[in-house]
N, C-alpha and C positions, 0 to 999 in steps of 0.2 A: 433670398428669404429672411424674414426676421425671426430672429429667435427668443425665444421668451425671457432671456436675459437683456437682450436688446429694448425688448418691448418695455421692462421694467424701467431701464434707463431713460427711455424715452418718456414714460409715463411721471416719472420724479422730474425730467426736465421740463416736460411740458406743465406741470404743476406751478413749478417755480416760475416759469414763463406767465403763467396766469396771475400769479401773486403778483408779479412786477410790472407786466404790460397795463396801460391805461389804453382805452379809446381802440383797441382792438375791436375788428367786425366779428360779431357771433357767428358760432360755427351753424350750419342748418340743421335745424331739429328733424329727427326721425322719428318713425312711429315708437311706441314702446314696445312692441313686438320684435321689430327690426335691432333695437337697442339690445333687448335680451337675448336675441340670436347671436349678435356681436359679441356680447358678453360671455356667453356660453363658448364660443369659438375660442376666445382667448382662454377660457377656463381649459378647455381640451389641448391648447398648445402649452399651458403651463403643467398639465398634468403629465406630459409624455415623458416616458421613462419612468413613472411613478406610477401612475394609476395603470391597470391591465390593458394591454394594446386592443383586446376585443371590445373593452367597455367603449374605450375613446373612439375604435371605428364605428360602432352601434351608434355612439351619441352622434358623431359627426354626419354619418348617414341620416339619421333623425333629423337634424337641422337643416339639412338639406331639402330632406321631404317637406318638412313643416314650410320652408321658406318658398319651396315650389307651389305648396296649396294655396298658402295665402296669394300668390300672384295669379291663381285663375278664379275662376267664378265661385264668389260666396254667396251667391243668390241660389245655388243649388246645394241640398244636402244628399250627401252619398249614404244610403243606408244599404248594407250588406246582409242577407239572410245566411248564417252559418248553422250548419248541424251534422250530427252524425249520420252516417249511414241508414236508412229506415225511419228517419226522423220525421220524413212527410215534408220536408224544407222546399222542395220546388212545387209540390202541390199546394201548400200555402203561399208560395210567391206568386202563384196563377191566380188563388183566390183573391188575394189582395190587389192585384194589378186587374183584375177582371177579365183577364183574358189567358188563354192556354199559349203561355210564350214559353215555359220553360219545360223540357221533356221531362216526364214522370213516368216509371215503370217499374214492375217488379224486378227487373233485372238491376243487380249493382255492380260498378257504380253507374250512375245515368247521366250524371253532369260532370262533363271533362273541362269545359270551358267556363269561364264567366260569360252570364248573359246578363243584358242590362235593358231595362225599361226605364224610358226617361219621358218626363211630363216637363212642360216648358222647354222646348228645344234650343231654345236662343241662348247663346254663351255655354251651351255643354260640350261641344264638339272639341274644345282644347282641353277639357277637364277629362272627358273620355280616352281623349288620345294618351294625355299623361299617365290615366290607370291603366292603359293598354288593353283597352276593350274593343274589341271587332264587332262583337254579336251585339247589335242595338235593334232595338224595338221602341217604337213612338206610338203608345195606345192612344193619344188624344187624336193623331193624324188619323189613326186607323178608324177611330171612333166617329170621326166627322164623315170620312168616305162611307161608312156603312150607313150613315144618316142620309146621306145622300142618295145613297142606292135605294134606301127603303122610301124615300119621298118619291122617287122615280116609279118605283117598283109596288110590290105588295108588302112591303114591311118586313122583307127578311132580315135586317140588320139589327132587330130588337135583341138578338141573342149576343150579338158582339159589345152590347152597352152593359152586358152582366148584370142583366136584371135590374137596370136603373141604379144601379149603386154610385153612391159620389165618388168622384175620382179621389184617390189617396192624398193627393197634394192640395185639397181644397176645404176649408174649413167654413161651415155656414154657422154665423153667431148674429146675436143681437147686435144692432148698432149702437156706436156709442152716442152719448149726448145726454142732456140732464131731460128735455121732454120724452126722448124716447122712455128712458128709465120709468119716469111718472107714468106714462102710458101702460107699460108694463105692470107697474105697481098697483095700479086701478083696476087691472083685469082685462085691459084691451090689448090689440095686439100690435107689439111694436115692430119696427121696422127691422128687417135682418139684412146682413151683408155676407159676402163670400170673400175670403182671404185665400190667396193661393201662394205657392212658392215652388222654386224649381226644385223637382226631385228626380233622384236617380237611384232605383232598385237594382241591385245585383243579385243574382241568383248565383252562391259560390259552389265549388266542388265538394265533395264531403271530406272534413278535414282527418278522417279517420280512413279513407280510402287506400284500397291494397294498391293503388299507383302512386308511385312516389311524387311525379310531377303534380298529381292533384293536390295531394297534402302540402306540397311546398306553395303552390299556386294560393291556397287558403289561408296559409299562414303569412304569406307575403300581402295579401289583401287587406289583412286584418290589420294591418300599419297605416292603409291607405283611406280607408271607408271613416267617415264622419260618426255613423250610427252603426253598432253590431246589434244583429237581432239573432239571438242564440234560440235555435228552433231544438227542444229536447220531446222526447216522447216519455211516456210512462214506464217501458221497459227500463231504459238506459240514461235516467235523467241524472242517476248519481253514479255514473262509471268515474272510475278515477281519473281516465285519460281526459276526459272533457273538463275536469275541474282541475287537475294538476298541471295538465299542459297547456291548457288554454285560458279557463277562468281565472285562474290566478294571476298568470300574467297579465291578463286584461285588467284586474284590479291594480297592479303595480302601473300599468301604463296611464291610468286616469281615463280610459276611454269610456264614451257615454253608451250604453247598451240597453236592451230590453231583453226578457227571458220569457219564451213563450212556450208553455205545454202544450205541444200538440196530440191529436189524436186523443182528446179528452173524451170522445164518445165511445173508447174502447174500456173505460171506467164507468163503474156504476155511479149514478149521480153524488151518491154519498161519500164516496171515495175521492171525489176532485178536490175539495177543502183540505183534506187531509196529505194528498200527495203535494199541492201547492204549498203548505205549512213545511212539510220535508225539505222542500227544495229551496224554500225560504231561508230554513236554517243553514242547510248547506251555503248559501251564498252569504251568509251573515259571518259564517266561520270564516270564510276564506277572504272577507273584506271586499267581496264583489258589489253587494247590495246597495253600499254609498253611492255606486256609478251607475245604478241603475235608473230609469226615467220612471218608471213605474214599478210596483209590485209586479211578480209573475203572474202572466196571463194565461188561462187555460182556454184553448179553441180546437176547433175541429174543422181541418179545411175540407173534409168531406162533407160533413154536414152543414157547415156555415156558423155553427154556434161559436160566438166570442170574435169572428172575423171583422165585424163591423167595429167592435171596439178597437181592436187592434189597427184596423184602418183609421180611425177618428185619430187615434194616438198619433201615428205616423202622420197624419194631415197636420195636425197640431205643430210637429217638429219641423216640417217642410214650409209652414207658413210663417213660423218663426223666424226663418232663415238665420240663426244664431249659433246651430250647432257646430257648424263646419270652424267658426271662430271658436268655440268652445272646446272643439277638439283639439285644436292647435295648440291652443292655451295649456290644455291639460296634458298634452304630451309634452311641451315645452319643459314644463314644472316637474313632470315625471322625470323628463331628462336630468334635470337639475337636480332632481331628489338623488337620482340613481349616482351622479356624480359626487354628490355630497357625502354619501357612503365612504368614499374615499380620501376625505378632507382631514383624516387625522384627529378625528373625535373633537371635542370641543376645546380642548386644552391649548394651550399657547407655548410657542417657542420662550426658553428662558431670556428676559431681559432685564433692562436697567442694572441695579446695584449687583443682583444675584449674577446676571451675566459676567458683569465686571469682575466680579469674585473668582468665577469659574476660568476666566480667562486668565487672571493673575495666577493662580492656582498652575493653569497648565503651562504658562512662562517659566514659573518658578521650577517644575518639574522637568522641562526642556532644559533649562540652565543647567540643572544640577546632572543631567544626563549626556550634555554636552561637554566639548573640550574646553570649556570657558574657563574653570578653575586652573586647568593646566597652564592654559594662556597667560592667566593673571598671575600666576606663580613665577613663570619664565618673565613676563614682563616686569613683574615687580624686581627680580633678582637683576635684570638687565637694567633697571633704573639705579639699584643700587651700586652695580658695578660702574656705571658712567658716573655716576656722582662721586664716587670714589676715586675716579682718576682725575676729577676736577678739584676736590677736596682733601685728598689724601695726602699722606706724607710722602716728600719726594723721593725718599730711601725706599720707600715701600709701595708706592702707587704703581712702581712699573710691573710690579708681580701680578697685578690683576688682568694685565694685557696676555699674560699667559695662559688665561681660562678663555674658553670660547664664548661669546656672547648667548645667553641662552635663547633669546628671542630671537636673534638671527639664526641661529641653530634650526629653528622651526621657520625658517624664511618667511618672519612677519617681521612689521615694523619698518619695512624698507620703502614706505610710501614718498617719504621726503626725499630719498635718494633719488627713486624713480621720477618722480614729478620735476625734480631739477634738471633730470636728464633729459626728458621730454620737452622741458621749457628751453634747454640749450639746444635740442636738436630741431625745436619748433623756430628759434632764432635762427638759427643756421640754415633753415630753408628746407629741411628735411621732410619728407611726404610722410605720411602714415603715422606721425606723431600725435597724441593725444592725451593730455597730463589727466584728463578725467578718466579715461580706461587705463590707463597704465598701471595702477595697481591690480586690475584684474589679469594682467599678463604675468604676475609674480605667483608661482604655484608654492602652497606650503607645504609644509613636510609634517602636518599634524598627523599622528596617529589614527588610523581608522577607529569607528567606534567599536567598542567591544559588545559582545552578544547581549551583556547586561545592561550597557547603557541603549542599544538598539529596543530592547525590550522595555526597559523604563520610558523612553521616548513613546514607543508605540501604546503602551499601557496608558500613558496621560491623555494622549489625543483619544483613545476610544473612550476613558472616562469623562472627557470634557464633551464630546459628542452625545454620550448618554446622559449626562448632567442637562444639557441645553434641550433635548428631547425628551426629557422625561414627563413630560404631560402631554407629549403628541404621540397618536396611536399610529399604526401602520396604514399606508405604506409610506409615510413621511418620516416616521422614525428611523427606518431603513435608510431612506435617503439622504437623510442628517449625517448619519453614519458613514456612509458612502461619500459624503461631501467632505467630511471632515479627513477621510483617509486618501481623498482623491490625488493629493500631492504629498502624500507621506515620503515617498521617496526622495522628493527633492528637499525635504527640510534639511538633512544633515549637511547636504552640500552648500545649500542656500545659508547656512549657518559659519560653516566654514569660509564661505565667500565674506561675509560680513567681517568676519576675524581678520581676513586679510586685508580689506578694505578701511578698517578702523585705525583711526591716528593714535597711535601709542605716544606721539610726542617726544621719544627720546632724542630726535635731532636738534632739539632745542635745547639752549644753554640756558640756567636759571640764574637770576641776579644774585642768589647767595653763592653760588658756586663760583662767579666772576669775584667777589670779594675775598672769599677764602683763597682761591687760587692766586689772586693778588698777595695775599698773606703769606703763602707758601713761598713763593717769589721773594719777598721781602726777606724770609726768613732765610732762605737757601743764599741768597745775595750777603747778607749780613754774616753768615757761617761761612761762605767763601771769603769774605774781607778778613774776619778773622783768622782763618787757617792761613790765607796769603800773609797777612801781618806777621804772623807767627812764624812761618817758614821763612821769611825775610829774615827777621830778626834773630833765627836760629843758624841759618846760612851764613849770616854776617859773623856772628860770634863765631863760627867754626873757621872762618878765612881769618879770624883775629882782626875784624875791620870794626872800630869802635864806633857805635851810632848812640844818638842821644837815647836816653830813655823813652820809652813809651808813656804814653800821657795815660793818667789815672784821673778819670771823673771824679769830681768832689764826691764824697760820700760811698763811693766804690771800693769794696777791697780788693780787686784786680785791676790790673790794667786795661785799657782800652780794647786792645786786640782780644784779649781773652774774654772780656765781656762781649766782644760782638759774635765770638764763636759760641759762648754760652747762650746767648739771647736769640741767635740763630736757630741751635738746636731746640732749646725750650719752647719758642714762638712756633716751629713747625710741629713739635709734638703737640701743644696745647691746640692750635688752629685743626690740624687733622682730629683730636680727640672730639673738639666741639662740631666740627664738620662731620665727624661719624654720628654723634647725636643728632644733630641737625637732618643728616641724610636718612637716618633712622624715622623720624617725625616725618620727614617728606615722603618717602617709600610709603608709610600708611596712607597718607592724604593721598598720593597717587594711587595706590591700589582701591581707595574707595571711589576715587573718581573713574577710574578704568573699570572697576566692576558695575558703575551705572552705566559707563558706555556699553559695556557686552551685554547688560541686560537688555539694555535698549535695543541693540543688534539683536538679540534672541527675540524680544517681543516684536518686532518688525519683521522677521523670518517666521514667526508663529503666526502674526496677522495675515500675511501673505500666503502662507501655505493651509492653515487650519481653519483660523477665525473667520476671514474674509469667503471661502466656499459655504462655511456654515451659514454667517449673516445672510449671502446670496441666497441658500435655500430656503431661508426662514423668510425673505421677502417673496420667494417665490410662493411658499405654502399661503403667506397673507393674500397675495394677488389672487391665488387660485380659489382661497375662500371668498373674496371679494367678488370675483365675476361669477360666482354662483349666486348672489343675493340678487334676484331678478324679481 
């Protein structure tokens, strides 16, 4: 299974390849709807763990349902009749169909299953199977059969034609064309044409039924139909259950709908406009009016008033053959809108120079809270110790060996030895030796971070995540913080590992050290020659053996042996003093260079443990937002 992080990497790689490749075979183009579905599926994968799971599951189910609907007949428009108990929904359904198909009775509930009436049966079977509807009636087939019986008999089939009413999927209108328009304009009778479309009318269970299965079935079918016909009655048209639990979610889903005030015959004629106006205001307040195909209609299924108007409107919807596509598109954009509420607002993650400044601030804080300065002091002291052993006076330099190496005490700076040992083992044919991994085998003796150091480092990480996500809203603000803290426990260990791996350079001998060491040897040899010569003169004098006088260099107040002794002592002291001065200067330069290497190590550790996860989360957020732009 491809993870969202892998998708991000693949997307970046594909972009690079597209920019570099030439003459590649273009990808097969898909429909805009298919591309939108694929994009929203990507958004769902990017939102995993950030967006509430229920929202993602509902969005995934919606996309699957919409994709399936697009693969089925778009020639048929599925229109569902929804209503509360006692609204006369089934009676109105029968009036529109022109036959007594749905069961209607004073007892409640009367509808426990979905009843379908189908016009233009060809191509509808798969759609009905997908809807899960078993009860199917084909009024056209029955009407034709009734006409046949009537032609053979005594006209008994007239009743089944519903008084000669037009079929609810047929629209009779003037034929197009300029000549036909002229004929109509001059008062003549133009030619007429009849347009039809596949139509499936569904009689739904009452959504406020006392039976739970009936309510669940009605709620489920709301998501599947192309057009919802809301049937309300004068007594309960303003019920909160209807509007809060059904009409408002309908507006959010972008579904196309009709609102029908049934049983208008129970009102006085003067009261009907007032009730329709009140119903319209309710729909406007909840935002449903924008999704209505027309203004609310007053009908009476019992008397037939307004039924023809509703039937004509349904016929126009069926003949247009576009509502199924519009419904899926509307639901698609409604799903995107729902997911967009979890896109972290309009703000962006900190980037550019501001992000770099925040990162530098984090690195500085982590450096301060780590053992880097302690290691730096130990390494600088070790540098001065090693330099003193090469440049110090021979009579005093041995004293530095009595003190332990501060860096070696921490088990640091042993890379050179370990690498040389590994190379020797490798040359000797020993298995398992690797000079690159050798430094990791050396455990440091750095003291653990104190509580104050840990708190300082943790606070710096949190401040960084807060600063990076300052303009981003939930849930991505929280996910950015979690990303920054995801590897917080690894950070001290990684910092220590980098301190072990770093090359402290103490195993190398500097050129000035060689020069001053040579001067010390020269001074020592001069002093030893002078001492030896004077000792010889003194010994021979003690034995009363006459030796020629020691030569005296021209201009020298003392003989050559004494001069060699004095020059050896003075040269040793002078070179040691100058070496000490140069050691101090070199230690400052060494500390500056080592601090840079330590800061680089801290920066790499911070990049790996904190910055990289936050940047990955920022890329994920951008990919999530981009996937919602359909």
